[in-house]
C-alpha positions in Angstrom: 102.0 95.5 -12.2 101.2 95.2 -8.6 98.4 97.4 -7.3 98.1 97.8 -3.5 95.0 97.3 -1.7 92.7 100.2 -1.4 92.5 99.5 2.3 96.1 99.7 2.9 95.8 103.5 3.2 93.9 103.1 6.5 96.8 101.4 8.2 98.3 103.2 11.2 101.9 103.8 11.2 103.5 104.4 14.7 106.0 107.3 14.5 106.7 107.3 18.4 106.0 103.9 20.0 104.6 104.4 23.4 103.2 101.4 25.7 101.7 101.5 29.1 101.9 97.8 30.0 100.1 96.0 27.1 98.2 99.1 26.1 99.5 100.7 22.8 99.3 104.5 22.9 101.8 105.2 20.2 101.9 108.6 18.4 100.9 107.6 14.9 100.9 109.4 11.6 97.1 109.9 12.2 97.9 111.9 15.4 100.5 113.8 13.4 98.1 114.9 10.7 95.3 115.9 13.2 98.0 118.1 15.1 99.2 119.4 11.6 95.5 120.2 10.5 94.5 121.9 13.8 97.8 123.9 13.9 97.2 125.3 10.4 93.6 126.2 11.3 94.5 127.9 14.5 97.4 129.7 12.8 95.0 130.9 10.1 92.3 131.9 12.6 94.7 133.9 14.7 96.2 135.6 11.8 92.8 136.8 10.4 90.6 137.4 13.3 93.1 138.3 16.0 96.2 139.8 14.7 94.5 141.7 11.7 91.2 142.0 13.5 89.4 141.2 10.2 89.3 143.8 7.2 86.5 145.9 5.9 86.6 144.1 2.7 87.1 140.5 3.7 89.5 138.2 1.7 88.5 134.6 0.8 90.1 133.2 4.1 88.2 135.6 6.3 84.9 134.8 4.5 85.6 131.1 5.1 86.2 131.4 8.7 83.3 133.9 9.2 81.1 131.6 7.4 82.0 128.7 9.7 81.6 130.8 12.6 78.2 132.1 11.6 77.1 128.6 10.6 77.9 127.1 14.1 76.3 130.0 15.7 73.1 129.5 13.8 73.1 125.9 14.6 73.4 126.4 18.3 70.9 129.1 18.5 68.2 127.7 16.2 68.4 124.1 17.3 68.7 124.5 21.1 65.5 126.0 22.3 65.0 128.5 25.0 68.0 130.7 24.3 70.3 128.2 25.7 72.4 127.6 22.5 74.8 130.6 22.9 76.3 128.8 26.0 77.3 125.7 23.9 78.4 127.6 20.8 82.2 127.2 21.6 81.9 123.3 21.8 79.9 123.2 18.5 82.4 125.4 16.7 85.4 123.3 17.9 83.6 120.0 17.2 82.6 121.2 13.6 86.1 122.8 12.9 87.9 119.7 14.2 86.0 117.3 12.0 86.1 119.5 9.0 89.9 120.1 9.4 90.5 116.3 9.7 88.2 115.6 6.7 90.0 118.1 4.5 93.5 117.2 5.6 92.9 113.8 4.2 92.3 115.1 0.7 95.9 116.3 0.6 98.0 113.7 -1.3 100.2 111.5 1.0 98.3 112.7 4.1 95.8 110.7 6.2 92.1 111.0 7.1 91.9 110.6 10.8 88.1 110.5 10.7 88.3 107.3 8.6 89.2 105.4 11.7 86.4 104.2 13.9 88.4 104.8 17.1 88.6 108.6 16.3 84.9 109.0 15.5 83.9 106.7 18.4 85.9 108.8 20.9 84.2 112.0 19.6 80.8 110.5 19.6 81.4 109.2 23.1 82.5 112.5 24.4 79.3 114.1 23.0 77.2 111.3 24.6 78.8 111.7 28.1 78.4 115.4 27.9 74.8 115.0 26.9 74.1 112.8 30.1 76.2 115.0 32.5 74.3 118.2 31.3 70.9 116.3 31.7 71.8 115.2 35.1 73.0 118.7 36.2 69.8 120.2 34.8 67.1 117.8 35.8 68.6 115.4 38.2 66.5 112.3 38.7 64.0 113.5 36.1 66.5 112.7 33.3 65.1 109.2 33.7 62.1 110.2 31.9 64.2 109.8 28.8 64.0 106.1 29.5 60.6 105.8 31.0 58.3 108.5 29.3 55.5 110.0 31.6 52.1 108.5 31.1 53.4 105.0 30.1 51.7 102.2 31.8 53.7 100.0 34.1 52.6 97.0 32.2 54.5 98.5 29.3 57.6 99.4 31.2 59.4 96.1 30.6 59.1 96.7 26.9 59.5 100.4 26.7 62.6 100.9 29.0 64.9 98.6 27.1 63.8 100.1 23.7 64.5 103.7 25.2 68.0 102.6 26.5 68.8 101.1 23.3 67.7 104.2 21.4 69.8 106.4 23.6 72.9 104.3 23.3 72.4 104.1 19.5 73.2 107.8 19.5 76.8 106.9 19.9 76.8 104.6 16.9 74.7 107.2 14.8 77.5 109.8 15.3 80.5 107.6 15.0 79.7 105.2 12.3 78.0 107.6 9.9 81.2 109.8 9.9 83.6 106.8 9.7 81.8 105.0 7.1 81.3 108.0 4.8 85.0 109.1 4.9 86.2 105.4 4.5 84.0 104.5 1.6 84.8 107.8 -0.3 88.7 107.5 0.2 88.5 103.6 -0.8 86.6 104.5 -4.0 89.2 107.2 -4.9 92.0 104.7 -4.4 90.1 102.1 -6.6 89.7 104.5 -9.4 93.2 105.7 -9.1 94.3 102.1 -9.4 92.2 101.7 -12.6 94.1 105.0 -14.0 97.6 103.4 -13.4 96.5 99.8 -14.6 94.9 101.0 -17.9 97.5 103.5 -18.7 97.3 106.4 -21.1 95.1 104.7 -23.5 92.2 103.6 -21.2 92.9 105.6 -18.1 90.8 108.7 -19.1 87.5 107.5 -18.0 88.5 106.3 -14.4 90.5 109.5 -14.2 87.5 111.6 -14.9 85.6 109.6 -12.2 88.6 110.4 -9.9 88.2 114.1 -10.4 84.3 113.9 -9.9 85.1 111.8 -6.6 87.5 114.3 -5.4 85.0 117.2 -5.7 82.4 114.9 -4.1 84.6 114.2 -1.2 85.3 117.7 -0.5 81.5 118.2 -0.4 81.0 115.2 1.9 83.9 116.6 4.1 81.8 119.6 4.9 78.5 117.7 5.0 79.7 115.1 7.6 81.1 117.9 9.8 77.7 119.7 9.5 75.6 116.5 10.2 77.9 115.9 13.3 77.4 119.4 14.7 73.6 119.6 14.1 73.1 116.1 15.8 75.1 117.3 18.7 72.9 120.2 19.0 69.7 118.1 18.9 71.2 115.9 21.5 72.1 119.0 23.8 68.6 120.3 23.2 67.1 116.9 24.3 69.2 117.0 27.5 68.3 120.6 28.4 64.4 120.3 27.6 63.9 116.6 28.2 62.7 116.0 24.5 62.2 112.3 23.5 
């Protein structure tokens, strides 16, 4: 019996080949599942909170969406100091929802987890970091350089401190992108491995890996929520640093 590699599930399949010179911008099945997941989320959001306006006794879907809404509202208001979090709530809500939808969409059989690709998570992290810098420049101007050269530091130590601070700031992109990518990729790889054990061992010996697969499925659903939460709260922390010049 031939068992496919657990890493084959992460291979991108072009659906609509598109090229600009040597640059490949093809529409892949990863793009398709991102669109499907977002369309389903927006349709559910519109149906419950716009068309029906919510109900006095909320159903399970309304509770779910209101819970996400309240969680993102609390994150932005509690993490960003000075009452400035409300302004950035829409972005936090969209980022959390997008990552959560991508993570959960990948739990559907024969689907694809877009956040298991570093290119997707790196694009998200880069967008957050650029926004962090732009907001900081607009708010503080040249004083934003205090993030790289803290006040009170001796000029003698500047050649040491400045490179360290620059590396620390740039590492935020890595922190956001690699954490999300690695967790989603590792979890789905383990599920594929145990699924392969179930098939290879058959009815007689496959019960134990089947039990592990069921447990991993529950764990992966929890990780899907947790990683969306971590990405959102780190984004709030970075925004707070840009607004209040925290080091």
